[in-house]
C-alpha positions as CSV (number, residue, x, y, z in Angstrom):
1,X,138.6,57.1,7.1
2,X,137.5,60.4,9.2
3,X,137.4,63.9,9.1
4,X,141.1,65.6,10.2
5,X,139.5,68.9,11.5
6,X,136.2,69.8,13.8
7,X,133.3,71.4,12.1
8,X,134.2,74.7,13.1
9,X,137.7,74.5,11.6
10,X,136.0,74.3,8.2
11,X,134.3,76.7,6.1
12,X,133.1,76.7,2.4
13,X,133.3,79.1,-0.5
14,X,131.9,79.0,-3.8
15,X,134.5,82.1,-5.2
16,X,137.1,80.5,-7.4
17,X,136.4,81.0,-11.0
18,X,139.2,78.8,-12.0
19,X,137.9,75.7,-10.9
20,X,135.9,73.2,-13.3
21,X,134.7,69.7,-11.6
22,X,134.5,68.1,-15.2
23,X,138.2,68.8,-16.8
24,X,137.3,65.4,-18.8
25,X,135.0,67.3,-20.9
26,X,137.9,68.8,-22.4
27,X,139.3,65.5,-24.4
28,X,135.3,64.2,-24.9
29,X,134.0,67.5,-26.6
30,X,137.6,67.5,-28.6
31,X,136.7,63.8,-29.9
32,X,132.8,65.4,-30.6
33,X,134.6,68.4,-32.8
34,X,136.7,65.9,-34.3
35,X,133.5,63.7,-35.6
36,X,131.6,66.7,-36.6
37,X,128.8,66.7,-33.8
38,X,128.2,70.1,-33.8
39,X,128.8,71.0,-37.6
40,X,126.1,67.7,-38.7
41,X,123.7,69.1,-36.3
42,X,123.9,72.6,-38.0
43,X,123.1,71.0,-41.7
44,X,121.1,68.4,-40.8
45,X,118.6,70.0,-37.5
46,X,116.0,73.0,-39.4
47,X,113.3,73.5,-36.8
48,X,110.4,75.2,-38.1
49,X,110.0,79.1,-38.2
50,X,107.3,79.1,-35.8
51,X,109.5,78.6,-33.0
52,X,111.6,81.6,-33.8
53,X,114.9,82.0,-32.0
54,X,114.7,78.8,-30.1
55,X,115.7,76.7,-33.5
56,X,118.8,79.3,-33.9
57,X,122.6,78.0,-33.6
58,X,121.4,73.8,-33.5
59,X,124.9,73.5,-33.3
60,X,126.1,74.8,-29.9
61,X,123.2,73.8,-28.3
62,X,123.5,69.9,-29.6
63,X,126.8,70.3,-28.0
64,X,125.7,71.8,-25.1
65,X,123.3,69.2,-24.2
66,X,125.5,66.4,-25.0
67,X,128.4,67.8,-22.6
68,X,125.4,68.4,-20.0
69,X,124.5,64.5,-20.5
70,X,128.2,63.2,-20.7
71,X,128.4,64.6,-16.7
72,X,125.2,62.7,-15.5
73,X,122.6,65.4,-16.2
74,X,119.1,63.7,-16.6
75,X,117.4,67.0,-16.7
76,X,116.6,70.9,-18.3
77,X,117.7,71.7,-14.8
78,X,120.9,69.7,-14.1
79,X,122.3,70.9,-17.9
80,X,123.2,74.1,-16.0
81,X,126.7,71.6,-14.8
82,X,128.6,73.1,-18.0
83,X,128.2,76.3,-16.5
84,X,130.2,76.6,-13.2
85,X,133.5,78.0,-12.7
86,X,135.9,78.6,-15.6
87,X,133.9,76.1,-17.7
88,X,133.7,79.4,-20.1
89,X,137.7,79.6,-20.3
90,X,137.3,76.0,-21.7
91,X,134.5,76.1,-24.0
92,X,132.7,78.7,-26.3
93,X,128.9,78.6,-27.1
94,X,127.7,77.4,-23.5
95,X,124.2,77.8,-23.4
96,X,121.6,78.1,-20.6
97,X,119.5,75.2,-19.3
98,X,116.1,77.1,-20.0
99,X,117.7,77.8,-23.6
100,X,118.3,73.8,-24.6
101,X,114.8,73.0,-22.7
102,X,112.8,75.7,-25.5
103,X,115.1,74.5,-27.9
104,X,114.0,70.7,-27.3
105,X,110.2,71.8,-27.0
106,X,110.2,73.1,-30.3
107,X,111.1,69.5,-32.0
108,X,108.1,68.0,-33.6
109,X,108.7,64.0,-35.1
110,X,110.2,64.8,-38.2
111,X,113.0,66.6,-35.9
112,X,113.4,63.5,-34.0
113,X,114.3,61.8,-37.0
114,X,117.0,64.3,-38.4
115,X,118.6,64.0,-34.9
116,X,118.6,59.9,-35.4
117,X,120.3,61.2,-38.5
118,X,122.9,63.1,-36.7
119,X,123.4,60.2,-34.5
120,X,124.0,57.6,-37.4
121,X,126.4,59.6,-38.8
122,X,128.0,60.2,-35.8
123,X,128.3,56.4,-35.1
124,X,129.7,55.6,-38.0
125,X,132.6,58.0,-38.0
126,X,133.2,57.1,-34.5
127,X,133.6,53.4,-35.7
128,X,136.1,54.1,-38.1
129,X,137.9,56.6,-36.4
130,X,138.1,55.3,-33.0
131,X,138.0,51.4,-33.6
132,X,134.8,51.2,-32.0
133,X,133.4,47.8,-33.4
134,X,136.9,45.6,-34.0
135,X,135.9,42.5,-35.7
136,X,132.7,43.8,-37.4
137,X,134.2,42.6,-40.5
138,X,133.7,39.2,-39.5
139,X,130.3,38.7,-37.0
140,X,128.5,41.8,-35.8
141,X,125.4,41.4,-33.3
142,X,122.1,43.6,-33.8
143,X,119.9,43.5,-30.4
144,X,116.9,44.5,-30.1
145,X,114.2,45.2,-27.3
146,X,111.7,48.0,-25.5
147,X,112.2,49.5,-22.3
148,X,109.1,51.3,-20.3
149,X,109.8,54.6,-18.7
150,X,108.1,55.0,-15.9
151,X,106.8,58.9,-15.3
152,X,104.6,60.5,-13.1
153,X,101.4,62.4,-13.7
154,X,98.8,62.5,-16.3
155,X,100.3,65.8,-18.1
156,X,103.1,63.9,-19.8
157,X,102.0,63.5,-23.4
158,X,101.8,59.8,-24.4
159,X,102.0,58.3,-21.0
160,X,100.0,55.3,-20.5
161,X,99.8,51.9,-19.1
162,X,101.5,49.3,-20.5
163,X,102.3,45.2,-19.8
164,X,104.3,46.7,-16.6
165,X,101.1,48.0,-15.1
166,X,102.6,51.2,-14.4
167,X,102.3,54.8,-16.0
168,X,104.8,55.2,-18.6
169,X,106.4,56.0,-22.0
170,X,107.9,53.2,-24.1
171,X,110.7,53.5,-26.4
172,X,112.4,50.6,-28.3
173,X,116.0,50.5,-29.0
174,X,118.7,48.6,-31.4
175,X,122.1,48.3,-30.6
176,X,125.2,46.9,-32.3
177,X,128.2,45.1,-30.9
178,X,130.7,42.5,-31.9
179,X,131.9,39.6,-29.8
180,X,133.6,40.8,-26.8
181,X,133.0,44.4,-27.2
182,X,130.3,46.6,-25.3
183,X,127.4,47.7,-27.2
184,X,127.1,50.7,-29.2
185,X,123.3,52.5,-29.6
186,X,122.2,52.1,-33.6
187,X,118.5,53.7,-33.5
188,X,116.2,54.5,-30.8
189,X,112.1,55.7,-31.1
190,X,109.9,57.0,-28.2
191,X,106.7,55.3,-28.3
192,X,103.4,55.8,-26.2
193,X,103.6,53.4,-22.8
194,X,101.4,51.4,-24.0
195,X,102.5,50.7,-27.6
196,X,103.5,46.6,-27.4
197,X,107.2,45.9,-28.1
198,X,107.2,44.9,-31.7
199,X,105.4,48.1,-32.8
200,X,107.6,50.0,-35.2
201,X,109.8,47.3,-34.6
202,X,110.5,46.1,-38.6
203,X,111.6,49.7,-40.0
204,X,114.0,50.3,-36.5
205,X,116.0,47.0,-37.3
206,X,116.1,47.9,-41.2
207,X,118.0,50.9,-40.5
208,X,120.2,49.8,-37.4
209,X,121.0,46.8,-39.8
210,X,121.7,49.6,-42.1
211,X,124.1,51.7,-39.7
212,X,125.8,48.3,-38.6
213,X,126.9,47.7,-42.6
214,X,128.0,51.7,-42.4
215,X,130.4,51.4,-39.2
216,X,132.2,48.4,-41.3
217,X,129.9,45.4,-40.8
218,X,131.2,43.6,-43.7
219,X,130.6,40.0,-42.5
220,X,127.7,37.7,-41.0
221,X,124.6,40.3,-39.2
222,X,122.8,38.3,-36.6
223,X,119.8,40.3,-34.9
224,X,118.8,38.9,-31.4
225,X,115.8,39.4,-30.0
226,X,113.4,38.1,-27.4
227,X,110.0,36.6,-28.2
228,X,108.2,39.9,-28.3
229,X,109.7,40.4,-31.9
230,X,108.8,36.5,-32.8
231,X,106.8,38.2,-35.8
232,X,106.2,37.7,-39.5
233,X,107.1,41.4,-40.3
234,X,110.5,41.5,-37.7
235,X,111.4,38.8,-39.6
236,X,110.9,39.4,-43.0
237,X,112.2,42.9,-42.7
238,X,115.9,41.0,-41.2
239,X,115.7,38.6,-44.0
240,X,115.2,41.7,-46.6
241,X,117.8,43.3,-45.0
242,X,120.1,41.0,-46.1
243,X,120.6,39.7,-41.8
244,X,120.2,36.3,-39.8
245,X,117.7,36.6,-37.5
246,X,117.9,34.7,-33.5
247,X,114.6,35.1,-31.8
248,X,113.0,33.2,-29.1
249,X,110.5,31.5,-30.1
250,X,106.9,32.0,-28.5
251,X,105.1,28.7,-27.5
252,X,102.9,28.5,-29.7
253,X,100.8,25.0,-30.7
254,X,103.0,24.9,-33.3
255,X,106.5,25.3,-31.8
256,X,104.9,23.2,-28.8
257,X,104.0,20.3,-31.5
258,X,107.7,21.0,-33.4
259,X,109.5,20.7,-29.8
260,X,107.4,17.2,-28.9
261,X,108.4,15.8,-32.3
262,X,112.1,16.1,-31.8
263,X,114.2,12.5,-31.6
264,X,115.2,11.8,-28.1
265,X,118.3,10.5,-28.8
266,X,119.0,13.5,-31.0
267,X,119.6,15.8,-27.4
268,X,123.1,16.7,-26.8
269,X,124.4,17.9,-23.0
270,X,125.5,21.4,-22.8
271,X,127.1,22.7,-19.8
272,X,126.7,26.6,-19.4
273,X,130.0,28.7,-19.1
274,X,127.9,31.0,-17.3
275,X,124.8,29.7,-15.1
276,X,121.2,30.9,-16.6
277,X,118.3,32.0,-14.1
278,X,115.2,30.5,-15.4
279,X,111.9,32.8,-14.6
280,X,109.7,30.1,-14.4
281,X,111.9,27.4,-11.9
282,X,113.2,30.8,-10.1
283,X,116.7,28.6,-9.8
284,X,119.7,29.4,-11.3
285,X,120.7,26.3,-14.0
286,X,124.1,25.2,-15.0
287,X,123.5,22.5,-17.5
288,X,120.8,21.4,-19.9
289,X,120.0,19.7,-23.2
290,X,119.9,20.8,-26.7
291,X,118.5,19.5,-30.1
292,X,117.2,21.1,-33.2
293,X,114.4,20.9,-35.6
294,X,112.7,22.4,-38.5
295,X,109.6,25.0,-38.3
296,X,107.7,26.6,-40.7
297,X,106.2,30.1,-38.7
298,X,104.0,32.7,-39.9
299,X,102.2,30.7,-42.0
300,X,98.7,32.5,-41.6
301,X,98.2,34.4,-44.8
302,X,95.9,36.6,-43.1
303,X,97.8,38.0,-40.6
304,X,101.2,37.4,-42.7
305,X,100.7,37.5,-46.2
306,X,103.4,35.9,-47.9
307,X,105.4,36.1,-44.9
308,X,105.5,32.3,-44.2
309,X,109.2,31.0,-42.8
310,X,111.0,28.1,-42.7
311,X,113.9,28.0,-40.4
312,X,115.6,26.2,-37.6
313,X,114.5,25.7,-34.1
314,X,116.7,24.8,-31.8
315,X,115.8,23.8,-28.1
316,X,117.2,23.9,-25.1
317,X,115.6,22.1,-22.1
318,X,116.5,22.2,-18.3
319,X,115.1,19.6,-16.1
320,X,114.2,20.6,-12.4
321,X,112.4,18.9,-9.5
322,X,109.1,20.5,-8.4
323,X,105.7,18.8,-6.6
324,X,102.8,17.8,-7.2
325,X,99.8,18.5,-5.1
326,X,100.4,15.8,-2.9
327,X,104.0,16.8,-2.2
328,X,105.6,14.2,-3.6
329,X,108.4,15.2,-5.8
330,X,109.1,14.2,-9.7
331,X,111.2,15.9,-12.6
332,X,110.2,18.1,-15.2
333,X,111.9,19.6,-18.3
334,X,111.4,23.2,-19.0
335,X,111.6,24.1,-22.8
336,X,113.7,27.1,-24.3
337,X,113.2,27.7,-28.2
338,X,115.4,29.9,-30.9
339,X,113.9,30.1,-34.3
340,X,116.7,31.4,-36.5
341,X,118.2,30.5,-40.3
342,X,122.0,31.4,-38.3
343,X,124.5,30.1,-40.4
344,X,126.7,28.5,-37.7
345,X,126.4,25.1,-36.0
346,X,123.9,24.0,-33.3
347,X,126.3,24.5,-30.3
348,X,127.6,28.1,-31.5
349,X,124.1,29.6,-32.3
350,X,122.6,28.3,-29.2
351,X,125.3,29.7,-27.0
352,X,125.7,32.9,-29.1
353,X,121.8,33.5,-28.5
354,X,121.8,32.7,-24.8
355,X,125.5,34.8,-24.3
356,X,123.6,37.5,-25.7
357,X,121.2,37.8,-22.9
358,X,121.3,41.1,-21.0
359,X,123.5,43.0,-23.6
360,X,121.1,45.5,-24.4
361,X,119.7,45.6,-20.8
362,X,123.3,46.5,-19.7
363,X,122.5,49.7,-22.3
364,X,119.3,50.6,-20.5
365,X,121.3,50.3,-17.3
366,X,123.3,52.7,-18.9
367,X,121.2,55.0,-19.6
368,X,119.0,54.7,-16.4
369,X,122.0,56.3,-15.1
370,X,122.6,59.0,-16.6
371,X,120.6,61.0,-19.5
372,X,117.7,58.9,-19.3
373,X,117.2,58.7,-15.8
374,X,114.1,60.9,-16.3
375,X,112.1,61.8,-19.7
376,X,112.2,65.5,-18.7
377,X,109.8,66.5,-20.7
378,X,105.7,67.1,-21.1
379,X,106.1,66.6,-25.4
380,X,106.3,63.3,-26.9
381,X,108.4,64.9,-29.0
382,X,111.2,66.6,-26.9
383,X,111.4,63.2,-25.0
384,X,112.1,61.5,-28.6
385,X,114.9,64.2,-29.1
386,X,116.3,64.1,-25.5
387,X,116.2,60.3,-26.2
388,X,118.2,60.4,-29.3
389,X,120.5,62.8,-27.8
390,X,121.1,60.1,-24.8
391,X,122.2,57.5,-27.4
392,X,124.4,60.3,-29.2
393,X,125.9,60.5,-25.9
394,X,126.3,57.3,-24.8
395,X,128.3,56.3,-28.5
396,X,130.6,59.4,-27.3
397,X,131.5,57.8,-24.3
398,X,131.8,54.3,-25.6
399,X,134.3,55.8,-28.1
400,X,135.7,57.4,-25.5
401,X,136.2,54.4,-23.2
402,X,137.8,52.4,-26.0
403,X,140.5,55.5,-26.5
404,X,141.3,55.6,-22.9
405,X,141.9,51.5,-22.4
406,X,141.1,48.1,-22.7
407,X,139.3,48.1,-19.2
408,X,137.2,51.2,-19.8
409,X,136.6,50.1,-23.6
410,X,134.0,48.0,-21.5
411,X,133.5,49.7,-18.5
412,X,129.8,51.1,-17.9
413,X,129.3,54.5,-18.6
414,X,128.5,55.5,-15.3
415,X,132.3,54.1,-14.3
416,X,133.7,55.9,-17.6
417,X,132.0,59.5,-16.0
418,X,133.8,58.8,-12.4
419,X,137.1,57.9,-14.2
420,X,137.7,60.1,-17.0
421,X,134.8,63.0,-16.9
422,X,134.0,64.3,-13.6
423,X,137.7,65.2,-12.4
424,X,138.1,68.2,-10.8
425,X,141.0,70.5,-12.0
426,X,142.0,74.3,-11.4
427,X,142.7,76.5,-14.9
428,X,146.2,78.1,-15.3
429,X,147.7,80.1,-18.0
430,X,151.9,79.4,-18.5
431,X,153.3,80.3,-21.5
432,X,149.9,81.4,-23.0
433,X,148.8,77.8,-23.3
434,X,146.2,76.8,-20.4
435,X,147.2,74.2,-18.2
436,X,144.7,72.1,-16.1
437,X,146.1,70.9,-12.7
438,X,144.7,67.9,-11.7
439,X,144.4,66.0,-8.6
440,X,147.8,64.5,-7.4
441,X,148.0,60.4,-7.5
442,X,144.3,60.2,-9.6
443,X,143.9,56.3,-10.3
444,X,142.9,56.4,-13.4
445,X,146.1,59.3,-14.4
446,X,147.1,56.9,-17.0
447,X,143.6,55.9,-19.1
448,X,142.9,60.0,-18.7
449,X,146.0,60.7,-20.4
450,X,145.5,58.1,-22.8
451,X,142.4,60.0,-24.0
452,X,143.8,63.4,-23.6
453,X,146.4,62.9,-26.1
454,X,144.8,60.2,-28.4
455,X,145.0,60.8,-32.4
456,X,142.2,59.6,-33.7
457,X,142.2,57.6,-37.5
458,X,142.0,59.7,-40.7
459,X,138.6,59.6,-42.0
460,X,138.2,57.1,-44.8
461,X,135.1,57.5,-47.7
462,X,132.2,60.1,-47.6
463,X,130.3,60.3,-44.7
464,X,128.4,63.4,-45.6
465,X,125.2,61.4,-44.8
C-alpha cells in the first residue's frame, strides 16, 4: 500500500462541523443511559460545598469522562476528544477537560467510595440486561491482584518506592468472570506506592463477592489469588462471605513439611492443555505431576487469632534438568502449592487454579492501553476516582462487546475501541432524522450494526442500590 498522490497534490483543512471520529459512542452512551450512569451519578456523588461549582451536575461530568475514556483518553487533556466536529449535534452536556479535571480534584476518599458504589450498581445492571456473565448461576471466579503503576516526580501524592523498586502508586483490583467469559471489574482501591499487596484485600474481596452475587452468581464462587493473598485475614473474609478460596501457598516451613509428607505413590501425571512458563526454571513446562494433602494454616494465635484453617493443599511438581557446580546434569523437582477448600475433585481444582493465571493481568493490560495508561492527577483521591471511572468504562465496553458479536464479547477493549467506537462518520439529516454516514466496506459492519440495534433485557428486581 502506498500514497496515490504526490505531497503537493494533497492538503488538509479542519473545517467540517458534520464529521465525528468516534461514531461508536452513540450506541455505547445509549447503553450507559439505559443502565442509568448519569442518573445514578446525580444520586450518589455529592461533593462538598467547599468545591463550589466544581461539584455541580455530577451526572453529565461522569458521563463526559466515561465517553472520553471509551475513546481512549488517558489524561484530563485527552478528554477533549469528545468536543470535536459534530459531537455537540449528537450529545448534550459535553464538558471541557479543564472542568472535568477540576471536578475530579474535588474528590476525597469518601467521594471515591460513592463512585465505587455507582460502579457496582452499573455492573449489576449490565450483567442483568446484557447477559454479561452467562453461567453465573453455576460457577463464578473472583480474581484479586495488585498493580504498581509507575509515576514520575515526587509531587505525586502517595507515590513511593514499592517492591518493584520504581516510584509509583499501587492499586488493588478484583474481577468477576465465568468459565469462557472475559472478566469485568468488581472493585478497585487506590493505595500508596509502598502498600503491600494484601493491605485492604479482605474488605475488597468481601465487596467483590457481594457484587458477584448481585450480578447473578447464585452458584459456586471461587476466589483466586497469588501467594501475596495467602494470609489469615484474606482467607477468613472469603469464608465469612460464603465463597471458596484457591490461593497460591507460600513455601513456608509448614507448607514444605506438608509437601515432603506426600506419599510418592499418590502423584498423578498430568499434561497441560496450555504450557506453563516456570519463572524459576525459565522454561515452558508441558507436563507435571499433582497430588494433594491437608494443611493447617494460620495457627499463630498472636498473628491470626481465631483464624486457623484446615483445608486441602494441592501440589503440582515439574521435573527439570539442571547442573551442579561441576557442570554435571541432574534432575530436580519444582513445587507449586495451592491452598484451597474447592469442592471440585483434584484434577479440576488444580486445572481451574492454573487456568486462571493471567486472567486479571489481562484487565491490567487493557487498562494500561486506555484510561489507566497514566494516573493524571497529583492528588491521590482524584486518581482513585479516575481509576473507578476507568473500571466502569471497562465494564461498559465489555457489555457493548457482548452485544456486538461472540468474538467481541471476549476481545480486548483496545480491539473493541478500534472496531466499534473510533469509527469516522459524517452527520446528515433526512426526514427530520439524523443519519450517520459510516465508511463503506467497514470490516466490522455487522458487529457494529448488532450493537447499534441491540435491545436490552427488561430490568429485573430493584437495583436502586
